[in-house]
Structure formats: structure tokens, C-alpha cells
C-alpha positions, 0 to 999 in steps of 0.5 A: 524468536517468531513471534519477535519477527511478527511483531516488529512487521506488524509495529513496522507496517501499523507506523507506515505513511504510506506505500510503494506500487511495489508493496501494493503489488505484493499485497494484492497480489497482482502486476504492476500494471493494475497498480498503476490502473488502481491509481489512474482509477482514483481507488486509493490516494496516491502522489507522484515523488521523486519519480515513484508513486507512493499511495497512501497507506489510509487511504488503501486501507479503507478502500481494501475493506471497503470503506471508502 
């Protein structure tokens, strides 16, 4: 059962096209204002949609891996 849950979470994450600010906040273990600062500084691509920021998964993942 534990292995199934991990596989499910990994599969869901790989299908995502974008992250929310709280998701990035949780992954980086930083405060919300830090995520907004990273967006403002252009470290990864983000769009303001429906009153909320959405962060490009591909752009964020490349930035996190030091490839962008």
C-alpha cells in the first residue's frame, strides 16, 4: 500500500504543468514572500491567472536543478 501511494504521488507530480505558490513554498521550505521574490526576480516562468500565480513546472524544475 505504501509503495502504491508513492507511485501515485510521483505520477501526479509528473503530469502537472504548473505549481501553485504554496506547492513551491512547501518544496523549497521557504516563506511565501520568498516565492514571490523569486517570481519577481525572474528565476522561473510564472503567470498570474485568476488572481493567483502559477509557476511553470518545467521552468521551476530546470531552475531547481541548476539548468536554467
